[in-house]
N, CA, C and O atoms as CSV, one atom per row, in Angstrom:
chain,resi,resn,atom,element,x,y,z
A,1,MET,N,N,270.668,58.302,225.157
A,1,MET,CA,C,269.703,58.171,224.076
A,1,MET,C,C,268.971,59.484,223.880
A,1,MET,O,O,268.508,60.084,224.850
A,2,GLY,N,N,268.857,59.938,222.642
A,2,GLY,CA,C,268.118,61.150,222.324
A,2,GLY,C,C,266.623,60.904,222.390
A,2,GLY,O,O,266.166,59.829,222.780
A,3,ARG,N,N,265.884,61.910,222.007
A,3,ARG,CA,C,264.432,61.750,222.004
A,3,ARG,C,C,263.985,60.847,220.866
A,3,ARG,O,O,264.766,60.503,219.979
A,4,ARG,N,N,262.726,60.473,220.909
A,4,ARG,CA,C,262.214,59.562,219.881
A,4,ARG,C,C,262.087,60.269,218.539
A,4,ARG,O,O,261.794,61.462,218.470
A,5,LEU,N,N,262.313,59.509,217.482
A,5,LEU,CA,C,262.393,60.058,216.128
A,5,LEU,C,C,261.046,60.115,215.430
A,5,LEU,O,O,260.183,59.257,215.611
A,6,ARG,N,N,260.901,61.160,214.625
A,6,ARG,CA,C,259.780,61.263,213.688
A,6,ARG,C,C,260.355,60.983,212.306
A,6,ARG,O,O,261.328,61.611,211.888
A,7,VAL,N,N,259.745,60.034,211.600
A,7,VAL,CA,C,260.297,59.531,210.344
A,7,VAL,C,C,259.271,59.660,209.219
A,7,VAL,O,O,258.075,59.457,209.431
A,8,VAL,N,N,259.746,59.998,208.035
A,8,VAL,CA,C,258.946,59.930,206.809
A,8,VAL,C,C,259.574,58.860,205.931
A,8,VAL,O,O,260.782,58.872,205.696
A,9,VAL,N,N,258.753,57.936,205.447
A,9,VAL,CA,C,259.190,56.905,204.507
A,9,VAL,C,C,258.631,57.282,203.135
A,9,VAL,O,O,257.416,57.328,202.945
A,10,ALA,N,N,259.523,57.552,202.184
A,10,ALA,CA,C,259.115,57.938,200.837
A,10,ALA,C,C,259.533,56.849,199.854
A,10,ALA,O,O,260.721,56.635,199.614
A,11,ASP,N,N,258.542,56.169,199.294
A,11,ASP,CA,C,258.789,55.104,198.323
A,11,ASP,C,C,257.540,54.964,197.472
A,11,ASP,O,O,256.427,55.013,197.996
A,12,ASP,N,N,257.708,54.790,196.162
A,12,ASP,CA,C,256.539,54.674,195.298
A,12,ASP,C,C,255.861,53.315,195.408
A,12,ASP,O,O,254.737,53.151,194.934
A,13,GLN,N,N,256.516,52.346,196.018
A,13,GLN,CA,C,255.930,51.014,196.192
A,13,GLN,C,C,255.276,50.911,197.576
A,13,GLN,O,O,255.953,50.995,198.600
A,14,ALA,N,N,253.954,50.728,197.589
A,14,ALA,CA,C,253.226,50.638,198.862
A,14,ALA,C,C,253.772,49.498,199.725
A,14,ALA,O,O,253.884,49.634,200.943
A,15,ARG,N,N,254.104,48.398,199.099
A,15,ARG,CA,C,254.630,47.253,199.859
A,15,ARG,C,C,255.953,47.605,200.546
A,15,ARG,O,O,256.192,47.189,201.680
A,16,ALA,N,N,256.803,48.361,199.871
A,16,ALA,CA,C,258.082,48.777,200.462
A,16,ALA,C,C,257.841,49.716,201.645
A,16,ALA,O,O,258.494,49.594,202.682
A,17,ARG,N,N,256.896,50.658,201.486
A,17,ARG,CA,C,256.572,51.572,202.597
A,17,ARG,C,C,256.038,50.792,203.793
A,17,ARG,O,O,256.435,51.044,204.930
A,18,GLN,N,N,255.144,49.850,203.536
A,18,GLN,CA,C,254.562,49.058,204.625
A,18,GLN,C,C,255.626,48.224,205.331
A,18,GLN,O,O,255.612,48.106,206.556
A,19,GLY,N,N,256.548,47.645,204.560
A,19,GLY,CA,C,257.621,46.853,205.152
A,19,GLY,C,C,258.528,47.708,206.022
A,19,GLY,O,O,258.940,47.294,207.106
A,20,MET,N,N,258.837,48.911,205.533
A,20,MET,CA,C,259.683,49.821,206.300
A,20,MET,C,C,258.986,50.246,207.586
A,20,MET,O,O,259.603,50.293,208.650
A,21,LYS,N,N,257.697,50.555,207.481
A,21,LYS,CA,C,256.941,50.939,208.679
A,21,LYS,C,C,256.880,49.787,209.683
A,21,LYS,O,O,256.973,50.006,210.891
A,22,ALA,N,N,256.726,48.576,209.187
A,22,ALA,CA,C,256.684,47.408,210.083
A,22,ALA,C,C,258.028,47.251,210.794
A,22,ALA,O,O,258.065,46.966,211.991
A,23,LEU,N,N,259.127,47.436,210.069
A,23,LEU,CA,C,260.448,47.365,210.686
A,23,LEU,C,C,260.596,48.453,211.747
A,23,LEU,O,O,261.052,48.181,212.858
A,24,LEU,N,N,260.218,49.667,211.410
A,24,LEU,CA,C,260.366,50.788,212.347
A,24,LEU,C,C,259.466,50.627,213.570
A,24,LEU,O,O,259.805,51.094,214.658
A,25,ALA,N,N,258.325,49.968,213.394
A,25,ALA,CA,C,257.411,49.749,214.523
A,25,ALA,C,C,258.027,48.838,215.585
A,25,ALA,O,O,257.591,48.844,216.736
A,26,THR,N,N,259.034,48.058,215.206
A,26,THR,CA,C,259.691,47.168,216.174
A,26,THR,C,C,260.753,47.905,216.983
A,26,THR,O,O,261.338,47.336,217.904
A,27,TRP,N,N,260.999,49.147,216.647
A,27,TRP,CA,C,262.091,49.898,217.246
A,27,TRP,C,C,261.529,51.017,218.116
A,27,TRP,O,O,260.913,51.940,217.582
A,28,PRO,N,N,261.716,50.971,219.437
A,28,PRO,CA,C,261.077,51.935,220.337
A,28,PRO,C,C,261.557,53.376,220.158
A,28,PRO,O,O,260.899,54.295,220.647
A,29,GLU,N,N,262.668,53.601,219.481
A,29,GLU,CA,C,263.170,54.959,219.297
A,29,GLU,C,C,262.371,55.757,218.266
A,29,GLU,O,O,262.547,56.970,218.148
A,30,VAL,N,N,261.491,55.077,217.518
A,30,VAL,CA,C,260.679,55.765,216.520
A,30,VAL,C,C,259.333,56.129,217.128
A,30,VAL,O,O,258.598,55.270,217.615
A,31,ASP,N,N,259.027,57.421,217.089
A,31,ASP,CA,C,257.785,57.931,217.660
A,31,ASP,C,C,256.646,57.880,216.652
A,31,ASP,O,O,255.564,57.378,216.958
A,32,GLU,N,N,256.884,58.396,215.459
A,32,GLU,CA,C,255.857,58.379,214.419
A,32,GLU,C,C,256.498,58.141,213.068
A,32,GLU,O,O,257.662,58.470,212.841
A,33,CYS,N,N,255.708,57.559,212.174
A,33,CYS,CA,C,256.191,57.248,210.838
A,33,CYS,C,C,255.096,57.608,209.845
A,33,CYS,O,O,253.999,57.052,209.888
A,34,ARG,N,N,255.400,58.539,208.951
A,34,ARG,CA,C,254.465,58.958,207.916
A,34,ARG,C,C,254.954,58.469,206.564
A,34,ARG,O,O,256.138,58.180,206.385
A,35,GLU,N,N,254.032,58.379,205.614
A,35,GLU,CA,C,254.350,57.822,204.301
A,35,GLU,C,C,254.149,58.830,203.184
A,35,GLU,O,O,253.244,59.664,203.227
A,36,ALA,N,N,255.020,58.733,202.175
A,36,ALA,CA,C,254.889,59.510,200.947
A,36,ALA,C,C,255.171,58.577,199.773
A,36,ALA,O,O,256.033,57.702,199.859
A,37,ALA,N,N,254.436,58.772,198.669
A,37,ALA,CA,C,254.590,57.903,197.506
A,37,ALA,C,C,255.544,58.474,196.460
A,37,ALA,O,O,255.853,57.806,195.474
A,38,ASN,N,N,256.018,59.721,196.671
A,38,ASN,CA,C,256.982,60.321,195.755
A,38,ASN,C,C,257.654,61.501,196.445
A,38,ASN,O,O,257.306,61.857,197.571
A,39,GLY,N,N,258.604,62.092,195.768
A,39,GLY,CA,C,259.350,63.199,196.357
A,39,GLY,C,C,258.499,64.410,196.681
A,39,GLY,O,O,258.717,65.067,197.699
A,40,LYS,N,N,257.525,64.717,195.821
A,40,LYS,CA,C,256.647,65.870,196.079
A,40,LYS,C,C,255.854,65.670,197.361
A,40,LYS,O,O,255.746,66.587,198.175
A,41,GLN,N,N,255.300,64.475,197.546
A,41,GLN,CA,C,254.559,64.190,198.772
A,41,GLN,C,C,255.474,64.252,199.987
A,41,GLN,O,O,255.064,64.725,201.047
A,42,ALA,N,N,256.699,63.781,199.845
A,42,ALA,CA,C,257.650,63.818,200.955
A,42,ALA,C,C,257.919,65.260,201.374
A,42,ALA,O,O,257.935,65.567,202.566
A,43,ILE,N,N,258.127,66.133,200.415
A,43,ILE,CA,C,258.395,67.539,200.732
A,43,ILE,C,C,257.187,68.173,201.407
A,43,ILE,O,O,257.347,68.944,202.354
A,44,ALA,N,N,255.981,67.862,200.937
A,44,ALA,CA,C,254.771,68.397,201.578
A,44,ALA,C,C,254.665,67.922,203.030
A,44,ALA,O,O,254.287,68.699,203.908
A,45,LEU,N,N,254.995,66.660,203.288
A,45,LEU,CA,C,254.962,66.140,204.659
A,45,LEU,C,C,256.019,66.814,205.529
A,45,LEU,O,O,255.762,67.122,206.693
A,46,ILE,N,N,257.181,67.038,204.978
A,46,ILE,CA,C,258.255,67.671,205.742
A,46,ILE,C,C,257.865,69.093,206.119
A,46,ILE,O,O,258.122,69.538,207.238
A,47,GLU,N,N,257.243,69.805,205.181
A,47,GLU,CA,C,256.774,71.166,205.467
A,47,GLU,C,C,255.804,71.180,206.638
A,47,GLU,O,O,255.858,72.077,207.480
A,48,LYS,N,N,254.917,70.191,206.699
A,48,LYS,CA,C,253.888,70.135,207.746
A,48,LYS,C,C,254.418,69.620,209.075
A,48,LYS,O,O,254.079,70.161,210.127
A,49,SER,N,N,255.251,68.573,209.041
A,49,SER,CA,C,255.572,67.873,210.293
A,49,SER,C,C,257.032,67.934,210.716
A,49,SER,O,O,257.364,67.485,211.813
A,50,LEU,N,N,257.910,68.472,209.888
A,50,LEU,CA,C,259.344,68.562,210.152
A,50,LEU,C,C,259.876,67.329,210.884
A,50,LEU,O,O,260.161,67.380,212.081
A,51,PRO,N,N,260.004,66.219,210.148
A,51,PRO,CA,C,260.512,64.991,210.769
A,51,PRO,C,C,262.009,65.104,211.056
A,51,PRO,O,O,262.675,66.042,210.619
A,52,ASP,N,N,262.510,64.137,211.794
A,52,ASP,CA,C,263.946,64.067,212.067
A,52,ASP,C,C,264.688,63.400,210.921
A,52,ASP,O,O,265.807,63.780,210.577
A,53,VAL,N,N,264.033,62.383,210.330
A,53,VAL,CA,C,264.686,61.548,209.318
A,53,VAL,C,C,263.713,61.256,208.185
A,53,VAL,O,O,262.521,61.048,208.406
A,54,VAL,N,N,264.247,61.247,206.964
A,54,VAL,CA,C,263.488,60.804,205.794
A,54,VAL,C,C,264.214,59.603,205.212
A,54,VAL,O,O,265.404,59.675,204.905
A,55,LEU,N,N,263.495,58.504,205.062
A,55,LEU,CA,C,264.000,57.329,204.347
A,55,LEU,C,C,263.472,57.457,202.930
A,55,LEU,O,O,262.278,57.280,202.689
A,56,MET,N,N,264.359,57.764,201.990
A,56,MET,CA,C,263.976,58.197,200.652
A,56,MET,C,C,264.412,57.201,199.589
A,56,MET,O,O,265.602,56.931,199.429
A,57,ASP,N,N,263.434,56.654,198.859
A,57,ASP,CA,C,263.756,55.814,197.702
A,57,ASP,C,C,264.386,56.708,196.643
A,57,ASP,O,O,263.937,57.835,196.435
A,58,ALA,N,N,265.408,56.220,195.982
A,58,ALA,CA,C,266.111,57.025,194.983
A,58,ALA,C,C,265.269,57.244,193.723
A,58,ALA,O,O,265.275,58.335,193.154
A,59,ARG,N,N,264.550,56.213,193.291
A,59,ARG,CA,C,263.836,56.285,192.014
A,59,ARG,C,C,262.331,56.206,192.232
A,59,ARG,O,O,261.791,55.174,192.629
A,60,MET,N,N,261.664,57.339,191.958
A,60,MET,CA,C,260.208,57.425,192.102
A,60,MET,C,C,259.661,58.312,190.987
A,60,MET,O,O,260.391,59.125,190.421
A,61,PRO,N,N,258.370,58.154,190.672
A,61,PRO,CA,C,257.756,59.026,189.666
A,61,PRO,C,C,257.498,60.426,190.238
A,61,PRO,O,O,257.620,60.643,191.443
A,62,GLU,N,N,257.148,61.348,189.381
A,62,GLU,CA,C,256.834,62.748,189.685
A,62,GLU,C,C,258.057,63.528,190.128
A,62,GLU,O,O,258.462,64.478,189.458
A,63,MET,N,N,258.655,63.137,191.253
A,63,MET,CA,C,259.929,63.730,191.678
A,63,MET,C,C,260.721,62.620,192.323
A,63,MET,O,O,260.287,62.026,193.310
A,64,ASP,N,N,261.900,62.337,191.758
A,64,ASP,CA,C,262.679,61.228,192.317
A,64,ASP,C,C,263.320,61.623,193.647
A,64,ASP,O,O,263.325,62.793,194.030
A,65,GLY,N,N,263.849,60.638,194.326
A,65,GLY,CA,C,264.402,60.854,195.649
A,65,GLY,C,C,265.637,61.725,195.672
A,65,GLY,O,O,265.905,62.392,196.672
A,66,LEU,N,N,266.397,61.731,194.587
A,66,LEU,CA,C,267.607,62.546,194.556
A,66,LEU,C,C,267.266,64.031,194.459
A,66,LEU,O,O,267.862,64.855,195.152
A,67,GLU,N,N,266.311,64.369,193.601
A,67,GLU,CA,C,265.872,65.762,193.496
A,67,GLU,C,C,265.207,66.197,194.799
A,67,GLU,O,O,265.452,67.303,195.282
A,68,ALA,N,N,264.379,65.344,195.362
A,68,ALA,CA,C,263.730,65.668,196.642
A,68,ALA,C,C,264.777,65.882,197.735
A,68,ALA,O,O,264.641,66.786,198.559
A,69,THR,N,N,265.810,65.059,197.740
A,69,THR,CA,C,266.880,65.205,198.735
A,69,THR,C,C,267.555,66.566,198.604
A,69,THR,O,O,267.811,67.233,199.607
A,70,ARG,N,N,267.845,66.983,197.364
A,70,ARG,CA,C,268.465,68.298,197.147
A,70,ARG,C,C,267.590,69.408,197.733
A,70,ARG,O,O,268.083,70.301,198.422
A,71,LEU,N,N,266.290,69.340,197.451
A,71,LEU,CA,C,265.363,70.368,197.928
A,71,LEU,C,C,265.231,70.342,199.451
A,71,LEU,O,O,265.191,71.393,200.092
A,72,ILE,N,N,265.164,69.150,200.021
A,72,ILE,CA,C,265.041,69.018,201.480
A,72,ILE,C,C,266.260,69.609,202.168
A,72,ILE,O,O,266.130,70.389,203.111
A,73,LYS,N,N,267.439,69.240,201.698
A,73,LYS,CA,C,268.665,69.717,202.343
A,73,LYS,C,C,268.846,71.222,202.163
A,73,LYS,O,O,269.444,71.871,203.021
A,74,ALA,N,N,268.338,71.792,201.061
A,74,ALA,CA,C,268.422,73.237,200.851
A,74,ALA,C,C,267.495,73.989,201.807
A,74,ALA,O,O,267.844,75.066,202.291
A,75,SER,N,N,266.315,73.425,202.079
A,75,SER,CA,C,265.325,74.112,202.911
A,75,SER,C,C,265.386,73.716,204.382
A,75,SER,O,O,265.144,74.544,205.260
A,76,TRP,N,N,265.706,72.464,204.653
A,76,TRP,CA,C,265.723,71.940,206.026
A,76,TRP,C,C,267.000,71.136,206.240
A,76,TRP,O,O,266.943,69.909,206.319
A,77,PRO,N,N,268.141,71.795,206.334
A,77,PRO,CA,C,269.410,71.054,206.429
A,77,PRO,C,C,269.508,70.164,207.662
A,77,PRO,O,O,270.295,69.217,207.674
A,78,GLN,N,N,268.725,70.449,208.697
A,78,GLN,CA,C,268.770,69.635,209.919
A,78,GLN,C,C,268.056,68.301,209.759
A,78,GLN,O,O,268.272,67.397,210.567
A,79,VAL,N,N,267.205,68.148,208.735
A,79,VAL,CA,C,266.505,66.886,208.502
A,79,VAL,C,C,267.499,65.908,207.880
A,79,VAL,O,O,268.120,66.200,206.859
A,80,LYS,N,N,267.637,64.756,208.507
A,80,LYS,CA,C,268.555,63.733,207.995
A,80,LYS,C,C,267.852,62.960,206.884
A,80,LYS,O,O,266.688,62.586,207.025
A,81,VAL,N,N,268.550,62.723,205.794
A,81,VAL,CA,C,268.004,61.973,204.669
A,81,VAL,C,C,268.867,60.740,204.440
A,81,VAL,O,O,270.072,60.837,204.208
A,82,ILE,N,N,268.224,59.583,204.509
A,82,ILE,CA,C,268.879,58.318,204.186
A,82,ILE,C,C,268.245,57.824,202.895
A,82,ILE,O,O,267.054,57.515,202.857
A,83,VAL,N,N,269.041,57.752,201.842
A,83,VAL,CA,C,268.531,57.308,200.546
A,83,VAL,C,C,268.659,55.793,200.467
A,83,VAL,O,O,269.692,55.217,200.809
A,84,LEU,N,N,267.582,55.166,200.006
A,84,LEU,CA,C,267.514,53.718,199.840
A,84,LEU,C,C,267.328,53.405,198.361
A,84,LEU,O,O,266.596,54.101,197.657
A,85,SER,N,N,267.992,52.362,197.899
A,85,SER,CA,C,267.793,51.934,196.508
A,85,SER,C,C,268.225,50.492,196.340
A,85,SER,O,O,269.094,49.997,197.058
A,86,MET,N,N,267.599,49.821,195.373
A,86,MET,CA,C,268.048,48.477,194.998
A,86,MET,C,C,269.336,48.583,194.190
A,86,MET,O,O,270.080,47.611,194.056
A,87,TYR,N,N,269.591,49.776,193.652
A,87,TYR,CA,C,270.709,49.984,192.752
A,87,TYR,C,C,271.858,50.638,193.507
A,87,TYR,O,O,271.807,51.828,193.820
A,88,SER,N,N,272.889,49.861,193.797
A,88,SER,CA,C,274.007,50.399,194.579
A,88,SER,C,C,274.766,51.488,193.829
A,88,SER,O,O,275.511,52.253,194.442
A,89,ASP,N,N,274.585,51.569,192.499
A,89,ASP,CA,C,275.265,52.620,191.742
A,89,ASP,C,C,274.671,54.000,192.013
A,89,ASP,O,O,275.214,55.003,191.550
A,90,CYS,N,N,273.563,54.067,192.755
A,90,CYS,CA,C,272.958,55.352,193.129
A,90,CYS,C,C,273.666,55.994,194.315
A,90,CYS,O,O,273.403,57.153,194.634
A,91,SER,N,N,274.550,55.269,194.965
A,91,SER,CA,C,275.181,55.749,196.194
A,91,SER,C,C,275.876,57.096,196.014
A,91,SER,O,O,275.624,58.025,196.782
A,92,ALA,N,N,276.738,57.214,195.023
A,92,ALA,CA,C,277.484,58.459,194.807
A,92,ALA,C,C,276.543,59.610,194.483
A,92,ALA,O,O,276.729,60.723,194.977
A,93,ASP,N,N,275.520,59.348,193.647
A,93,ASP,CA,C,274.552,60.394,193.302
A,93,ASP,C,C,273.764,60.840,194.533
A,93,ASP,O,O,273.490,62.027,194.705
A,94,ALA,N,N,273.403,59.884,195.386
A,94,ALA,CA,C,272.643,60.213,196.600
A,94,ALA,C,C,273.462,61.108,197.523
A,94,ALA,O,O,272.958,62.104,198.042
A,95,LEU,N,N,274.713,60.751,197.721
A,95,LEU,CA,C,275.574,61.540,198.596
A,95,LEU,C,C,275.851,62.915,197.983
A,95,LEU,O,O,275.931,63.910,198.703
A,96,ALA,N,N,275.997,62.973,196.661
A,96,ALA,CA,C,276.205,64.254,195.984
A,96,ALA,C,C,274.974,65.159,196.106
A,96,ALA,O,O,275.096,66.384,196.115
A,97,ALA,N,N,273.793,64.548,196.198
A,97,ALA,CA,C,272.551,65.315,196.349
A,97,ALA,C,C,272.372,65.834,197.772
A,97,ALA,O,O,271.467,66.626,198.037
A,98,GLY,N,N,273.237,65.385,198.692
A,98,GLY,CA,C,273.157,65.868,200.065
A,98,GLY,C,C,272.685,64.847,201.072
A,98,GLY,O,O,272.542,65.164,202.253
A,99,ALA,N,N,272.439,63.622,200.628
A,99,ALA,CA,C,271.984,62.582,201.562
A,99,ALA,C,C,273.010,62.380,202.672
A,99,ALA,O,O,274.217,62.472,202.446
A,100,ASP,N,N,272.516,62.107,203.859
A,100,ASP,CA,C,273.392,61.844,205.000
A,100,ASP,C,C,273.950,60.428,204.958
A,100,ASP,O,O,274.996,60.141,205.540
A,101,ALA,N,N,273.235,59.544,204.260
A,101,ALA,CA,C,273.685,58.159,204.144
A,101,ALA,C,C,272.958,57.495,202.982
A,101,ALA,O,O,271.935,57.984,202.503
A,102,PHE,N,N,273.515,56.363,202.539
A,102,PHE,CA,C,272.898,55.540,201.504
A,102,PHE,C,C,272.858,54.111,202.009
A,102,PHE,O,O,273.836,53.608,202.561
A,103,VAL,N,N,271.710,53.454,201.815
A,103,VAL,CA,C,271.565,52.051,202.185
A,103,VAL,C,C,270.967,51.309,201.000
A,103,VAL,O,O,269.958,51.730,200.434
A,104,SER,N,N,271.594,50.207,200.632
A,104,SER,CA,C,271.034,49.360,199.595
A,104,SER,C,C,269.837,48.615,200.177
A,104,SER,O,O,269.877,48.156,201.319
A,105,LYS,N,N,268.775,48.498,199.386
A,105,LYS,CA,C,267.594,47.776,199.866
A,105,LYS,C,C,267.896,46.310,200.120
A,105,LYS,O,O,267.130,45.624,200.797
A,106,GLY,N,N,269.013,45.823,199.581
A,106,GLY,CA,C,269.414,44.439,199.809
A,106,GLY,C,C,270.170,44.238,201.118
A,106,GLY,O,O,270.405,43.104,201.536
A,107,ASP,N,N,270.550,45.340,201.766
A,107,ASP,CA,C,271.283,45.231,203.033
A,107,ASP,C,C,270.374,44.705,204.143
A,107,ASP,O,O,269.149,44.761,204.041
A,108,LEU,N,N,270.986,44.206,205.179
A,108,LEU,CA,C,270.230,43.720,206.329
A,108,LEU,C,C,269.547,44.882,207.041
A,108,LEU,O,O,270.094,45.984,207.086
A,109,PRO,N,N,268.369,44.652,207.593
A,109,PRO,CA,C,267.655,45.713,208.318
A,109,PRO,C,C,268.483,46.321,209.447
A,109,PRO,O,O,268.311,47.494,209.777
A,110,GLU,N,N,269.376,45.537,210.039
A,110,GLU,CA,C,270.202,46.046,211.134
A,110,GLU,C,C,271.064,47.233,210.701
A,110,GLU,O,O,271.350,48.117,211.508
A,111,LYS,N,N,271.477,47.256,209.434
A,111,LYS,CA,C,272.283,48.386,208.950
A,111,LYS,C,C,271.462,49.670,208.991
A,111,LYS,O,O,271.950,50.714,209.423
A,112,LEU,N,N,270.224,49.586,208.543
A,112,LEU,CA,C,269.354,50.754,208.561
A,112,LEU,C,C,269.075,51.199,209.998
A,112,LEU,O,O,269.128,52.391,210.299
A,113,LEU,N,N,268.782,50.255,210.876
A,113,LEU,CA,C,268.508,50.601,212.267
A,113,LEU,C,C,269.742,51.201,212.935
A,113,LEU,O,O,269.617,52.096,213.771
A,114,ALA,N,N,270.923,50.722,212.577
A,114,ALA,CA,C,272.156,51.293,213.131
A,114,ALA,C,C,272.322,52.749,212.690
A,114,ALA,O,O,272.737,53.597,213.479
A,115,LEU,N,N,271.997,53.033,211.428
A,115,LEU,CA,C,272.060,54.420,210.952
A,115,LEU,C,C,271.054,55.292,211.692
A,115,LEU,O,O,271.371,56.416,212.080
A,116,LEU,N,N,269.848,54.778,211.886
A,116,LEU,CA,C,268.843,55.534,212.626
A,116,LEU,C,C,269.291,55.775,214.067
A,116,LEU,O,O,269.059,56.851,214.619
A,117,ALA,N,N,269.926,54.786,214.669
A,117,ALA,CA,C,270.432,54.943,216.036
A,117,ALA,C,C,271.483,56.048,216.086
A,117,ALA,O,O,271.513,56.839,217.029
A,118,ALA,N,N,272.332,56.100,215.084
A,118,ALA,CA,C,273.350,57.153,215.029
A,118,ALA,C,C,272.688,58.529,214.902
A,118,ALA,O,O,273.121,59.495,215.531
A,119,VAL,N,N,271.639,58.607,214.083
A,119,VAL,CA,C,270.908,59.857,213.914
A,119,VAL,C,C,270.222,60.248,215.229
A,119,VAL,O,O,270.253,61.413,215.626
A,120,ALA,N,N,269.609,59.278,215.894
A,120,ALA,CA,C,268.918,59.544,217.165
A,120,ALA,C,C,269.900,60.060,218.209
A,120,ALA,O,O,269.570,60.946,218.998
A,121,GLY,N,N,271.075,59.518,218.209
A,121,GLY,CA,C,272.089,59.920,219.174
A,121,GLY,C,C,272.711,61.262,218.897
A,121,GLY,O,O,273.357,61.840,219.771
A,122,SER,N,N,272.524,61.782,217.670
A,122,SER,CA,C,273.155,63.048,217.306
A,122,SER,C,C,272.240,64.239,217.542
A,122,SER,O,O,272.556,65.355,217.130
A,123,GLY,N,N,271.108,64.013,218.202
A,123,GLY,CA,C,270.187,65.129,218.442
A,123,GLY,C,C,269.547,65.617,217.172
A,123,GLY,O,O,269.458,66.822,216.937
A,124,ALA,N,N,269.101,64.694,216.350
A,124,ALA,CA,C,268.551,65.009,215.040
A,124,ALA,C,C,267.360,65.941,215.114
A,124,ALA,O,O,266.561,65.888,216.050
A,125,GLY,N,N,267.256,66.792,214.112
A,125,GLY,CA,C,266.063,67.608,213.929
A,125,GLY,C,C,265.680,68.392,215.163
A,125,GLY,O,O,266.530,68.845,215.930
A,126,GLY,N,N,264.364,68.544,215.338
A,126,GLY,CA,C,263.849,69.130,216.541
A,126,GLY,C,C,263.805,70.642,216.553
A,126,GLY,O,O,263.030,71.217,217.317
A,127,LYS,N,N,264.600,71.307,215.744
A,127,LYS,CA,C,264.605,72.758,215.726
A,127,LYS,C,C,264.115,73.224,214.379
A,127,LYS,O,O,264.680,72.862,213.346
A,128,SER,N,N,263.076,74.019,214.381
A,128,SER,CA,C,262.582,74.538,213.110
A,128,SER,C,C,263.085,75.969,212.946
A,128,SER,O,O,263.352,76.674,213.919
A,129,GLY,N,N,263.204,76.376,211.675
A,129,GLY,CA,C,263.587,77.737,211.396
A,129,GLY,C,C,264.996,77.861,211.335
A,129,GLY,O,O,265.510,78.956,211.106
């Protein structure tokens, strides 16, 4: 098992962020979880805290998750980005933007936790610069 993960949850819906944080709180591999309401806030958090993983909603105001993913992967390629959406047709666009994975919001929570486990096991993040 790798070290514990630092996660940013980016979603414009407060209820979705809270639900994701509640799910992650049940998983001991997560060390900290920060929240962003749009892509711009997510990028600002990444600049400050360099998380291991970003759970990114695809569709948000100000800067959507796909544009934020492109910028994150260009500046911090070691940060893993998992794009989440209710719309499964976003999958190809998310992967084209550089996302490491796509999860439909309708999928079971175990799928998301399995992806996080894979990221934790791969020595995610941890190195800046």
